[in-house]
PDB file of N, CA, C and O in Angstrom:
ATOM      1  N   MET A   1      -4.797  31.976 -24.857  1.00  0.00           N
ATOM      2  CA  MET A   1      -4.128  31.151 -23.077  1.00  0.00           C
ATOM      3  C   MET A   1      -4.694  31.981 -21.945  1.00  0.00           C
ATOM      4  O   MET A   1      -5.196  31.438 -20.961  1.00  0.00           O
ATOM      5  N   GLN A   2      -4.627  33.113 -22.061  1.00  0.00           N
ATOM      6  CA  GLN A   2      -4.685  33.665 -20.939  1.00  0.00           C
ATOM      7  C   GLN A   2      -5.914  33.686 -20.515  1.00  0.00           C
ATOM      8  O   GLN A   2      -6.214  33.778 -19.324  1.00  0.00           O
ATOM      9  N   ASP A   3      -7.062  33.566 -21.846  1.00  0.00           N
ATOM     10  CA  ASP A   3      -8.248  33.803 -21.547  1.00  0.00           C
ATOM     11  C   ASP A   3      -9.145  32.717 -20.851  1.00  0.00           C
ATOM     12  O   ASP A   3     -10.246  32.855 -20.318  1.00  0.00           O
ATOM     13  N   SER A   4      -8.065  31.168 -21.064  1.00  0.00           N
ATOM     14  CA  SER A   4      -9.150  30.073 -20.523  1.00  0.00           C
ATOM     15  C   SER A   4      -8.452  29.860 -19.168  1.00  0.00           C
ATOM     16  O   SER A   4      -9.036  29.164 -18.337  1.00  0.00           O
ATOM     17  N   LEU A   5      -7.082  30.473 -18.828  1.00  0.00           N
ATOM     18  CA  LEU A   5      -6.866  30.552 -17.758  1.00  0.00           C
ATOM     19  C   LEU A   5      -7.660  31.218 -16.382  1.00  0.00           C
ATOM     20  O   LEU A   5      -7.973  30.852 -15.249  1.00  0.00           O
ATOM     21  N   ALA A   6      -7.771  32.414 -17.225  1.00  0.00           N
ATOM     22  CA  ALA A   6      -8.910  33.083 -16.662  1.00  0.00           C
ATOM     23  C   ALA A   6     -10.124  32.607 -16.431  1.00  0.00           C
ATOM     24  O   ALA A   6     -10.697  33.056 -15.439  1.00  0.00           O
ATOM     25  N   ALA A   7     -10.714  31.758 -17.129  1.00  0.00           N
ATOM     26  CA  ALA A   7     -12.233  30.968 -17.008  1.00  0.00           C
ATOM     27  C   ALA A   7     -11.571  30.253 -15.938  1.00  0.00           C
ATOM     28  O   ALA A   7     -11.938  30.717 -14.858  1.00  0.00           O
ATOM     29  N   VAL A   8     -10.791  29.362 -15.816  1.00  0.00           N
ATOM     30  CA  VAL A   8     -10.533  28.564 -14.564  1.00  0.00           C
ATOM     31  C   VAL A   8     -10.265  29.091 -13.226  1.00  0.00           C
ATOM     32  O   VAL A   8     -10.435  28.502 -12.158  1.00  0.00           O
ATOM     33  N   LYS A   9      -9.917  30.026 -13.380  1.00  0.00           N
ATOM     34  CA  LYS A   9      -9.683  30.518 -11.827  1.00  0.00           C
ATOM     35  C   LYS A   9     -10.644  31.152 -11.763  1.00  0.00           C
ATOM     36  O   LYS A   9     -10.549  31.831 -10.741  1.00  0.00           O
ATOM     37  N   ALA A  10     -12.018  31.449 -12.517  1.00  0.00           N
ATOM     38  CA  ALA A  10     -13.073  31.855 -12.033  1.00  0.00           C
ATOM     39  C   ALA A  10     -14.247  31.107 -11.535  1.00  0.00           C
ATOM     40  O   ALA A  10     -15.298  31.603 -11.128  1.00  0.00           O
ATOM     41  N   ILE A  11     -13.930  29.803 -11.620  1.00  0.00           N
ATOM     42  CA  ILE A  11     -14.645  28.965 -11.314  1.00  0.00           C
ATOM     43  C   ILE A  11     -14.364  28.557  -9.936  1.00  0.00           C
ATOM     44  O   ILE A  11     -13.232  28.230  -9.580  1.00  0.00           O
ATOM     45  N   PRO A  12     -15.674  28.574  -8.929  1.00  0.00           N
ATOM     46  CA  PRO A  12     -15.365  28.540  -7.406  1.00  0.00           C
ATOM     47  C   PRO A  12     -15.123  27.257  -7.420  1.00  0.00           C
ATOM     48  O   PRO A  12     -15.548  26.580  -8.356  1.00  0.00           O
ATOM     49  N   ASP A  13     -14.337  26.639  -6.303  1.00  0.00           N
ATOM     50  CA  ASP A  13     -14.109  25.267  -5.556  1.00  0.00           C
ATOM     51  C   ASP A  13     -14.832  25.198  -4.013  1.00  0.00           C
ATOM     52  O   ASP A  13     -14.268  24.970  -2.943  1.00  0.00           O
ATOM     53  N   SER A  14     -16.260  25.471  -4.263  1.00  0.00           N
ATOM     54  CA  SER A  14     -16.528  25.600  -3.076  1.00  0.00           C
ATOM     55  C   SER A  14     -18.262  24.511  -3.263  1.00  0.00           C
ATOM     56  O   SER A  14     -19.195  24.714  -2.486  1.00  0.00           O
ATOM     57  N   THR A  15     -18.312  23.890  -3.926  1.00  0.00           N
ATOM     58  CA  THR A  15     -19.624  23.160  -3.874  1.00  0.00           C
ATOM     59  C   THR A  15     -20.383  22.193  -2.970  1.00  0.00           C
ATOM     60  O   THR A  15     -21.567  21.865  -2.896  1.00  0.00           O
ATOM     61  N   GLY A  16     -19.319  21.869  -2.335  1.00  0.00           N
ATOM     62  CA  GLY A  16     -19.622  21.203  -1.441  1.00  0.00           C
ATOM     63  C   GLY A  16     -19.921  19.753  -1.651  1.00  0.00           C
ATOM     64  O   GLY A  16     -20.234  19.309  -2.756  1.00  0.00           O
ATOM     65  N   PHE A  17     -19.801  18.884  -0.363  1.00  0.00           N
ATOM     66  CA  PHE A  17     -19.815  17.187  -0.505  1.00  0.00           C
ATOM     67  C   PHE A  17     -20.011  16.603   0.602  1.00  0.00           C
ATOM     68  O   PHE A  17     -20.007  17.224   1.665  1.00  0.00           O
ATOM     69  N   TYR A  18     -20.248  15.075   0.501  1.00  0.00           N
ATOM     70  CA  TYR A  18     -20.876  14.703   1.810  1.00  0.00           C
ATOM     71  C   TYR A  18     -19.615  13.580   2.130  1.00  0.00           C
ATOM     72  O   TYR A  18     -18.749  13.496   1.259  1.00  0.00           O
ATOM     73  N   ILE A  19     -19.514  12.916   3.067  1.00  0.00           N
ATOM     74  CA  ILE A  19     -18.740  12.244   3.436  1.00  0.00           C
ATOM     75  C   ILE A  19     -18.943  11.027   3.927  1.00  0.00           C
ATOM     76  O   ILE A  19     -18.605  11.054   5.110  1.00  0.00           O
ATOM     77  N   VAL A  20     -19.309  10.010   3.633  1.00  0.00           N
ATOM     78  CA  VAL A  20     -20.344   8.604   3.775  1.00  0.00           C
ATOM     79  C   VAL A  20     -19.664   8.265   4.850  1.00  0.00           C
ATOM     80  O   VAL A  20     -18.457   8.449   4.691  1.00  0.00           O
ATOM     81  N   ILE A  21     -20.054   7.697   6.242  1.00  0.00           N
ATOM     82  CA  ILE A  21     -19.680   6.977   7.528  1.00  0.00           C
ATOM     83  C   ILE A  21     -19.717   5.954   6.903  1.00  0.00           C
ATOM     84  O   ILE A  21     -18.740   5.306   6.527  1.00  0.00           O
ATOM     85  N   ASN A  22     -21.276   5.615   6.664  1.00  0.00           N
ATOM     86  CA  ASN A  22     -21.665   4.077   6.547  1.00  0.00           C
ATOM     87  C   ASN A  22     -22.868   3.525   5.658  1.00  0.00           C
ATOM     88  O   ASN A  22     -23.778   4.307   5.384  1.00  0.00           O
ATOM     89  N   THR A  23     -22.906   2.358   5.247  1.00  0.00           N
ATOM     90  CA  THR A  23     -24.238   2.131   4.727  1.00  0.00           C
ATOM     91  C   THR A  23     -24.659   0.769   5.147  1.00  0.00           C
ATOM     92  O   THR A  23     -23.984  -0.226   5.408  1.00  0.00           O
ATOM     93  N   PHE A  24     -26.094   0.994   5.148  1.00  0.00           N
ATOM     94  CA  PHE A  24     -27.045  -0.039   5.948  1.00  0.00           C
ATOM     95  C   PHE A  24     -27.776  -0.771   5.018  1.00  0.00           C
ATOM     96  O   PHE A  24     -27.963  -0.116   3.993  1.00  0.00           O
ATOM     97  N   THR A  25     -28.261  -1.892   4.995  1.00  0.00           N
ATOM     98  CA  THR A  25     -29.479  -2.676   4.466  1.00  0.00           C
ATOM     99  C   THR A  25     -30.787  -2.767   5.392  1.00  0.00           C
ATOM    100  O   THR A  25     -31.756  -3.390   4.958  1.00  0.00           O
ATOM    101  N   ASP A  26     -30.835  -2.206   6.563  1.00  0.00           N
ATOM    102  CA  ASP A  26     -31.640  -2.343   7.408  1.00  0.00           C
ATOM    103  C   ASP A  26     -31.665  -0.976   8.152  1.00  0.00           C
ATOM    104  O   ASP A  26     -30.818  -0.444   8.869  1.00  0.00           O
ATOM    105  N   LEU A  27     -32.938  -0.563   7.743  1.00  0.00           N
ATOM    106  CA  LEU A  27     -33.281   0.848   8.657  1.00  0.00           C
ATOM    107  C   LEU A  27     -33.217   1.135  10.058  1.00  0.00           C
ATOM    108  O   LEU A  27     -32.772   2.216  10.442  1.00  0.00           O
ATOM    109  N   ALA A  28     -33.751  -0.013  11.103  1.00  0.00           N
ATOM    110  CA  ALA A  28     -33.325   0.371  12.374  1.00  0.00           C
ATOM    111  C   ALA A  28     -32.063   0.451  12.576  1.00  0.00           C
ATOM    112  O   ALA A  28     -31.621   1.344  13.299  1.00  0.00           O
ATOM    113  N   ALA A  29     -31.008  -0.732  11.802  1.00  0.00           N
ATOM    114  CA  ALA A  29     -29.428  -0.597  12.591  1.00  0.00           C
ATOM    115  C   ALA A  29     -29.161   1.268  11.724  1.00  0.00           C
ATOM    116  O   ALA A  29     -28.433   2.067  12.313  1.00  0.00           O
ATOM    117  N   ALA A  30     -29.781   1.638  10.498  1.00  0.00           N
ATOM    118  CA  ALA A  30     -28.915   2.880  10.436  1.00  0.00           C
ATOM    119  C   ALA A  30     -29.594   4.074  11.266  1.00  0.00           C
ATOM    120  O   ALA A  30     -28.971   5.076  11.618  1.00  0.00           O
ATOM    121  N   ASN A  31     -31.023   3.829  11.548  1.00  0.00           N
ATOM    122  CA  ASN A  31     -31.495   4.745  12.792  1.00  0.00           C
ATOM    123  C   ASN A  31     -30.531   4.745  14.053  1.00  0.00           C
ATOM    124  O   ASN A  31     -30.395   5.660  14.865  1.00  0.00           O
ATOM    125  N   LYS A  32     -29.925   3.575  14.035  1.00  0.00           N
ATOM    126  CA  LYS A  32     -29.403   3.446  15.884  1.00  0.00           C
ATOM    127  C   LYS A  32     -28.189   3.959  15.415  1.00  0.00           C
ATOM    128  O   LYS A  32     -27.819   4.804  16.230  1.00  0.00           O
ATOM    129  N   SER A  33     -27.375   3.854  14.475  1.00  0.00           N
ATOM    130  CA  SER A  33     -25.933   4.747  14.166  1.00  0.00           C
ATOM    131  C   SER A  33     -26.222   6.254  14.125  1.00  0.00           C
ATOM    132  O   SER A  33     -25.408   7.014  14.651  1.00  0.00           O
ATOM    133  N   LEU A  34     -27.391   6.766  13.502  1.00  0.00           N
ATOM    134  CA  LEU A  34     -27.997   8.032  13.655  1.00  0.00           C
ATOM    135  C   LEU A  34     -27.876   8.698  14.491  1.00  0.00           C
ATOM    136  O   LEU A  34     -27.246   9.755  14.462  1.00  0.00           O
ATOM    137  N   LYS A  35     -28.562   8.144  15.607  1.00  0.00           N
ATOM    138  CA  LYS A  35     -29.378   8.506  16.826  1.00  0.00           C
ATOM    139  C   LYS A  35     -27.811   8.717  17.448  1.00  0.00           C
ATOM    140  O   LYS A  35     -27.591   9.821  17.946  1.00  0.00           O
ATOM    141  N   LYS A  36     -26.849   7.847  17.448  1.00  0.00           N
ATOM    142  CA  LYS A  36     -25.754   7.661  18.151  1.00  0.00           C
ATOM    143  C   LYS A  36     -24.791   8.583  17.891  1.00  0.00           C
ATOM    144  O   LYS A  36     -24.161   9.222  18.735  1.00  0.00           O
ATOM    145  N   LEU A  37     -24.672   8.652  16.546  1.00  0.00           N
ATOM    146  CA  LEU A  37     -23.617  10.031  15.805  1.00  0.00           C
ATOM    147  C   LEU A  37     -23.966  11.341  16.359  1.00  0.00           C
ATOM    148  O   LEU A  37     -23.101  12.162  16.663  1.00  0.00           O
ATOM    149  N   THR A  38     -25.469  11.589  16.522  1.00  0.00           N
ATOM    150  CA  THR A  38     -26.056  12.948  16.305  1.00  0.00           C
ATOM    151  C   THR A  38     -26.123  13.340  18.100  1.00  0.00           C
ATOM    152  O   THR A  38     -26.366  14.457  18.556  1.00  0.00           O
ATOM    153  N   SER A  39     -25.843  12.111  18.889  1.00  0.00           N
ATOM    154  CA  SER A  39     -25.903  12.235  20.475  1.00  0.00           C
ATOM    155  C   SER A  39     -24.557  13.113  20.731  1.00  0.00           C
ATOM    156  O   SER A  39     -24.461  14.039  21.536  1.00  0.00           O
ATOM    157  N   TYR A  40     -23.532  12.616  19.862  1.00  0.00           N
ATOM    158  CA  TYR A  40     -22.006  13.233  20.337  1.00  0.00           C
ATOM    159  C   TYR A  40     -22.416  14.926  19.468  1.00  0.00           C
ATOM    160  O   TYR A  40     -21.745  15.851  19.927  1.00  0.00           O
ATOM    161  N   GLY A  41     -23.090  15.198  18.694  1.00  0.00           N
ATOM    162  CA  GLY A  41     -23.320  16.621  18.681  1.00  0.00           C
ATOM    163  C   GLY A  41     -22.685  16.900  16.837  1.00  0.00           C
ATOM    164  O   GLY A  41     -22.447  17.905  16.167  1.00  0.00           O
ATOM    165  N   ASN A  42     -22.611  15.399  16.588  1.00  0.00           N
ATOM    166  CA  ASN A  42     -22.285  15.398  14.716  1.00  0.00           C
ATOM    167  C   ASN A  42     -23.721  16.078  14.203  1.00  0.00           C
ATOM    168  O   ASN A  42     -24.822  15.943  14.735  1.00  0.00           O
ATOM    169  N   LYS A  43     -23.384  16.843  13.018  1.00  0.00           N
ATOM    170  CA  LYS A  43     -24.293  16.957  11.879  1.00  0.00           C
ATOM    171  C   LYS A  43     -24.375  15.645  10.896  1.00  0.00           C
ATOM    172  O   LYS A  43     -23.595  15.387   9.979  1.00  0.00           O
ATOM    173  N   VAL A  44     -25.381  14.970  11.266  1.00  0.00           N
ATOM    174  CA  VAL A  44     -25.433  13.893  10.284  1.00  0.00           C
ATOM    175  C   VAL A  44     -26.641  13.784   9.992  1.00  0.00           C
ATOM    176  O   VAL A  44     -27.593  14.106  10.703  1.00  0.00           O
ATOM    177  N   ILE A  45     -26.679  13.081   8.369  1.00  0.00           N
ATOM    178  CA  ILE A  45     -28.223  12.716   7.943  1.00  0.00           C
ATOM    179  C   ILE A  45     -28.475  11.472   7.344  1.00  0.00           C
ATOM    180  O   ILE A  45     -27.513  10.706   7.285  1.00  0.00           O
ATOM    181  N   LEU A  46     -29.214  11.213   7.029  1.00  0.00           N
ATOM    182  CA  LEU A  46     -29.863   9.595   6.762  1.00  0.00           C
ATOM    183  C   LEU A  46     -30.336   9.574   5.502  1.00  0.00           C
ATOM    184  O   LEU A  46     -31.363  10.238   5.371  1.00  0.00           O
ATOM    185  N   THR A  47     -29.943   9.042   4.532  1.00  0.00           N
ATOM    186  CA  THR A  47     -30.580   9.425   3.189  1.00  0.00           C
ATOM    187  C   THR A  47     -30.674   7.960   2.600  1.00  0.00           C
ATOM    188  O   THR A  47     -29.865   7.128   3.012  1.00  0.00           O
ATOM    189  N   THR A  48     -31.500   7.648   1.778  1.00  0.00           N
ATOM    190  CA  THR A  48     -31.771   6.601   0.814  1.00  0.00           C
ATOM    191  C   THR A  48     -32.050   6.662  -0.588  1.00  0.00           C
ATOM    192  O   THR A  48     -32.953   7.394  -0.993  1.00  0.00           O
ATOM    193  N   THR A  49     -31.426   6.026  -1.302  1.00  0.00           N
ATOM    194  CA  THR A  49     -31.676   6.009  -3.052  1.00  0.00           C
ATOM    195  C   THR A  49     -32.820   5.002  -3.220  1.00  0.00           C
ATOM    196  O   THR A  49     -33.760   5.380  -3.920  1.00  0.00           O
ATOM    197  N   ASP A  50     -32.873   3.920  -2.744  1.00  0.00           N
ATOM    198  CA  ASP A  50     -34.366   2.624  -2.813  1.00  0.00           C
ATOM    199  C   ASP A  50     -34.449   2.617  -1.533  1.00  0.00           C
ATOM    200  O   ASP A  50     -33.991   3.411  -0.711  1.00  0.00           O
ATOM    201  N   SER A  51     -35.382   1.174  -1.332  1.00  0.00           N
ATOM    202  CA  SER A  51     -35.811   0.923  -0.349  1.00  0.00           C
ATOM    203  C   SER A  51     -34.850   0.003   0.586  1.00  0.00           C
ATOM    204  O   SER A  51     -35.326  -0.599   1.548  1.00  0.00           O
ATOM    205  N   VAL A  52     -33.295  -0.080   0.209  1.00  0.00           N
ATOM    206  CA  VAL A  52     -32.883  -1.229   0.496  1.00  0.00           C
ATOM    207  C   VAL A  52     -31.630  -0.751   1.092  1.00  0.00           C
ATOM    208  O   VAL A  52     -31.087  -1.323   2.037  1.00  0.00           O
ATOM    209  N   THR A  53     -31.213   0.228   0.568  1.00  0.00           N
ATOM    210  CA  THR A  53     -29.588   0.686   0.930  1.00  0.00           C
ATOM    211  C   THR A  53     -29.845   2.322   1.826  1.00  0.00           C
ATOM    212  O   THR A  53     -30.100   3.349   1.198  1.00  0.00           O
ATOM    213  N   PHE A  54     -29.748   2.294   2.994  1.00  0.00           N
ATOM    214  CA  PHE A  54     -29.309   3.564   3.762  1.00  0.00           C
ATOM    215  C   PHE A  54     -28.067   4.334   3.950  1.00  0.00           C
ATOM    216  O   PHE A  54     -26.985   3.746   3.955  1.00  0.00           O
ATOM    217  N   THR A  55     -28.143   5.533   4.095  1.00  0.00           N
ATOM    218  CA  THR A  55     -26.588   5.943   4.033  1.00  0.00           C
ATOM    219  C   THR A  55     -26.507   6.834   5.069  1.00  0.00           C
ATOM    220  O   THR A  55     -27.311   7.764   5.012  1.00  0.00           O
ATOM    221  N   VAL A  56     -25.810   6.806   5.937  1.00  0.00           N
ATOM    222  CA  VAL A  56     -25.408   7.561   6.966  1.00  0.00           C
ATOM    223  C   VAL A  56     -24.296   8.544   6.508  1.00  0.00           C
ATOM    224  O   VAL A  56     -23.166   8.178   6.184  1.00  0.00           O
ATOM    225  N   ARG A  57     -24.691   9.708   6.515  1.00  0.00           N
ATOM    226  CA  ARG A  57     -23.493  10.810   5.665  1.00  0.00           C
ATOM    227  C   ARG A  57     -23.423  12.131   6.513  1.00  0.00           C
ATOM    228  O   ARG A  57     -24.322  12.519   7.260  1.00  0.00           O
ATOM    229  N   MET A  58     -22.149  12.809   6.276  1.00  0.00           N
ATOM    230  CA  MET A  58     -22.296  14.184   6.835  1.00  0.00           C
ATOM    231  C   MET A  58     -21.822  14.954   5.894  1.00  0.00           C
ATOM    232  O   MET A  58     -20.875  14.649   5.169  1.00  0.00           O
ATOM    233  N   PRO A  59     -22.581  16.214   5.841  1.00  0.00           N
ATOM    234  CA  PRO A  59     -22.574  17.344   5.034  1.00  0.00           C
ATOM    235  C   PRO A  59     -21.415  18.322   4.932  1.00  0.00           C
ATOM    236  O   PRO A  59     -21.437  18.949   5.992  1.00  0.00           O
ATOM    237  N   PHE A  60     -20.451  18.744   4.207  1.00  0.00           N
ATOM    238  CA  PHE A  60     -19.896  19.498   4.153  1.00  0.00           C
ATOM    239  C   PHE A  60     -19.731  20.771   3.220  1.00  0.00           C
ATOM    240  O   PHE A  60     -19.908  20.452   2.044  1.00  0.00           O
ATOM    241  N   MET A  61     -19.417  22.248   3.407  1.00  0.00           N
ATOM    242  CA  MET A  61     -19.495  22.983   2.275  1.00  0.00           C
ATOM    243  C   MET A  61     -18.318  23.674   2.675  1.00  0.00           C
ATOM    244  O   MET A  61     -18.211  24.630   3.443  1.00  0.00           O
ATOM    245  N   LEU A  62     -17.129  22.815   1.804  1.00  0.00           N
ATOM    246  CA  LEU A  62     -15.663  23.616   2.026  1.00  0.00           C
ATOM    247  C   LEU A  62     -14.816  23.048   0.705  1.00  0.00           C
ATOM    248  O   LEU A  62     -14.926  21.840   0.493  1.00  0.00           O
ATOM    249  N   PRO A  63     -14.145  23.676  -0.021  1.00  0.00           N
ATOM    250  CA  PRO A  63     -13.766  23.467  -1.264  1.00  0.00           C
ATOM    251  C   PRO A  63     -13.544  21.915  -1.410  1.00  0.00           C
ATOM    252  O   PRO A  63     -13.316  21.119  -0.498  1.00  0.00           O
ATOM    253  N   LEU A  64     -13.642  21.701  -2.535  1.00  0.00           N
ATOM    254  CA  LEU A  64     -13.427  20.328  -3.337  1.00  0.00           C
ATOM    255  C   LEU A  64     -12.166  19.656  -2.847  1.00  0.00           C
ATOM    256  O   LEU A  64     -11.993  18.464  -2.593  1.00  0.00           O
ATOM    257  N   THR A  65     -11.315  20.679  -2.766  1.00  0.00           N
ATOM    258  CA  THR A  65      -9.792  20.274  -2.616  1.00  0.00           C
ATOM    259  C   THR A  65      -9.369  19.634  -0.838  1.00  0.00           C
ATOM    260  O   THR A  65      -8.335  19.218  -0.315  1.00  0.00           O
ATOM    261  N   ASP A  66     -10.525  19.808  -0.453  1.00  0.00           N
ATOM    262  CA  ASP A  66     -10.327  19.353   1.061  1.00  0.00           C
ATOM    263  C   ASP A  66     -10.934  18.243   1.447  1.00  0.00           C
ATOM    264  O   ASP A  66     -10.953  17.899   2.629  1.00  0.00           O
ATOM    265  N   THR A  67     -11.536  17.513   0.418  1.00  0.00           N
ATOM    266  CA  THR A  67     -12.006  16.146   0.699  1.00  0.00           C
ATOM    267  C   THR A  67     -11.197  14.841   1.265  1.00  0.00           C
ATOM    268  O   THR A  67     -11.503  13.965   2.074  1.00  0.00           O
ATOM    269  N   LEU A  68      -9.929  15.122   0.415  1.00  0.00           N
ATOM    270  CA  LEU A  68      -9.211  13.664   1.159  1.00  0.00           C
ATOM    271  C   LEU A  68      -8.519  14.046   2.757  1.00  0.00           C
ATOM    272  O   LEU A  68      -8.089  13.274   3.613  1.00  0.00           O
ATOM    273  N   ARG A  69      -8.591  15.235   2.756  1.00  0.00           N
ATOM    274  CA  ARG A  69      -8.075  15.589   4.471  1.00  0.00           C
ATOM    275  C   ARG A  69      -9.338  15.356   4.822  1.00  0.00           C
ATOM    276  O   ARG A  69      -9.330  14.251   5.364  1.00  0.00           O
ATOM    277  N   VAL A  70     -10.749  15.918   4.810  1.00  0.00           N
ATOM    278  CA  VAL A  70     -11.599  15.445   5.704  1.00  0.00           C
ATOM    279  C   VAL A  70     -12.043  13.954   5.904  1.00  0.00           C
ATOM    280  O   VAL A  70     -12.307  13.453   6.996  1.00  0.00           O
ATOM    281  N   LYS A  71     -12.094  13.238   4.537  1.00  0.00           N
ATOM    282  CA  LYS A  71     -12.030  11.832   4.598  1.00  0.00           C
ATOM    283  C   LYS A  71     -11.184  10.970   5.059  1.00  0.00           C
ATOM    284  O   LYS A  71     -11.504   9.782   5.109  1.00  0.00           O
ATOM    285  N   ASP A  72     -10.075  11.357   5.440  1.00  0.00           N
ATOM    286  CA  ASP A  72      -9.170  10.990   6.382  1.00  0.00           C
ATOM    287  C   ASP A  72      -9.111  10.972   7.733  1.00  0.00           C
ATOM    288  O   ASP A  72      -8.805   9.982   8.397  1.00  0.00           O
ATOM    289  N   SER A  73      -9.410  12.093   8.182  1.00  0.00           N
ATOM    290  CA  SER A  73      -9.300  12.475   9.392  1.00  0.00           C
ATOM    291  C   SER A  73     -10.988  11.756  10.107  1.00  0.00           C
ATOM    292  O   SER A  73     -11.128  11.324  11.251  1.00  0.00           O
ATOM    293  N   LEU A  74     -11.977  11.817   9.118  1.00  0.00           N
ATOM    294  CA  LEU A  74     -13.559  10.814   9.599  1.00  0.00           C
ATOM    295  C   LEU A  74     -13.075   9.618   9.688  1.00  0.00           C
ATOM    296  O   LEU A  74     -13.436   8.912  10.629  1.00  0.00           O
ATOM    297  N   SER A  75     -12.391   9.258   8.975  1.00  0.00           N
ATOM    298  CA  SER A  75     -12.036   7.608   8.792  1.00  0.00           C
ATOM    299  C   SER A  75     -11.089   7.221  10.293  1.00  0.00           C
ATOM    300  O   SER A  75     -11.195   6.087  10.762  1.00  0.00           O
ATOM    301  N   LYS A  76     -10.547   7.841  10.697  1.00  0.00           N
ATOM    302  CA  LYS A  76      -9.624   7.877  11.889  1.00  0.00           C
ATOM    303  C   LYS A  76     -10.883   8.105  13.152  1.00  0.00           C
ATOM    304  O   LYS A  76     -10.989   7.288  14.067  1.00  0.00           O
ATOM    305  N   ILE A  77     -11.655   9.143  13.060  1.00  0.00           N
ATOM    306  CA  ILE A  77     -12.109   9.333  14.222  1.00  0.00           C
ATOM    307  C   ILE A  77     -13.495   8.397  14.362  1.00  0.00           C
ATOM    308  O   ILE A  77     -14.087   8.386  15.441  1.00  0.00           O
ATOM    309  N   PHE A  78     -13.991   7.606  13.213  1.00  0.00           N
ATOM    310  CA  PHE A  78     -15.271   6.795  13.358  1.00  0.00           C
ATOM    311  C   PHE A  78     -14.437   5.453  13.209  1.00  0.00           C
ATOM    312  O   PHE A  78     -15.179   4.472  13.170  1.00  0.00           O
ATOM    313  N   GLY A  79     -13.385   5.223  13.137  1.00  0.00           N
ATOM    314  CA  GLY A  79     -12.911   3.857  12.648  1.00  0.00           C
ATOM    315  C   GLY A  79     -13.832   2.913  11.530  1.00  0.00           C
ATOM    316  O   GLY A  79     -14.010   1.696  11.533  1.00  0.00           O
ATOM    317  N   ALA A  80     -14.309   3.891  10.640  1.00  0.00           N
ATOM    318  CA  ALA A  80     -14.649   3.209   9.345  1.00  0.00           C
ATOM    319  C   ALA A  80     -14.306   3.816   8.117  1.00  0.00           C
ATOM    320  O   ALA A  80     -13.876   4.947   7.891  1.00  0.00           O
ATOM    321  N   ARG A  81     -14.551   2.934   7.409  1.00  0.00           N
ATOM    322  CA  ARG A  81     -14.036   2.877   5.897  1.00  0.00           C
ATOM    323  C   ARG A  81     -15.284   3.997   5.184  1.00  0.00           C
ATOM    324  O   ARG A  81     -16.430   3.800   4.781  1.00  0.00           O
ATOM    325  N   THR A  82     -14.315   5.361   5.279  1.00  0.00           N
ATOM    326  CA  THR A  82     -15.370   6.329   4.270  1.00  0.00           C
ATOM    327  C   THR A  82     -15.279   6.619   3.173  1.00  0.00           C
ATOM    328  O   THR A  82     -14.165   6.518   2.659  1.00  0.00           O
ATOM    329  N   PHE A  83     -16.496   7.131   2.305  1.00  0.00           N
ATOM    330  CA  PHE A  83     -16.042   7.884   1.024  1.00  0.00           C
ATOM    331  C   PHE A  83     -16.619   8.835   0.833  1.00  0.00           C
ATOM    332  O   PHE A  83     -17.445   9.169   1.683  1.00  0.00           O
ATOM    333  N   VAL A  84     -16.425   9.672  -0.369  1.00  0.00           N
ATOM    334  CA  VAL A  84     -16.598  10.769  -0.870  1.00  0.00           C
ATOM    335  C   VAL A  84     -17.719  10.914  -1.806  1.00  0.00           C
ATOM    336  O   VAL A  84     -17.659  10.376  -2.912  1.00  0.00           O
ATOM    337  N   GLN A  85     -18.936  11.737  -1.369  1.00  0.00           N
ATOM    338  CA  GLN A  85     -20.396  11.462  -2.524  1.00  0.00           C
ATOM    339  C   GLN A  85     -20.475  13.132  -2.632  1.00  0.00           C
ATOM    340  O   GLN A  85     -20.655  13.875  -1.668  1.00  0.00           O
ATOM    341  N   LEU A  86     -20.332  13.475  -3.761  1.00  0.00           N
ATOM    342  CA  LEU A  86     -20.929  14.581  -4.419  1.00  0.00           C
ATOM    343  C   LEU A  86     -22.438  14.852  -4.756  1.00  0.00           C
ATOM    344  O   LEU A  86     -23.175  14.033  -5.306  1.00  0.00           O
ATOM    345  N   PRO A  87     -22.769  16.016  -4.383  1.00  0.00           N
ATOM    346  CA  PRO A  87     -24.407  16.191  -4.590  1.00  0.00           C
ATOM    347  C   PRO A  87     -25.308  15.970  -5.846  1.00  0.00           C
ATOM    348  O   PRO A  87     -26.522  16.162  -5.776  1.00  0.00           O
TER     349      PRO A  87
END
């Protein structure tokens, strides 16, 4: 039992995560949002999984245990329904 507990404690909890601020189906709207958010000094990136959906998200290198706190804070700041996305 002690060996399995030691193995669990050895796993680092800092893989990082993204908070998705908004998704778009229009590239122009996504770029407009990206420009607006970066003008405030935020580190925000624009990604796409296909040619139709564009995602504006913010990267974090924090422990995964902080995802709920960060997500709730950004929801209040940006007034958007945010969600967590793992790399």
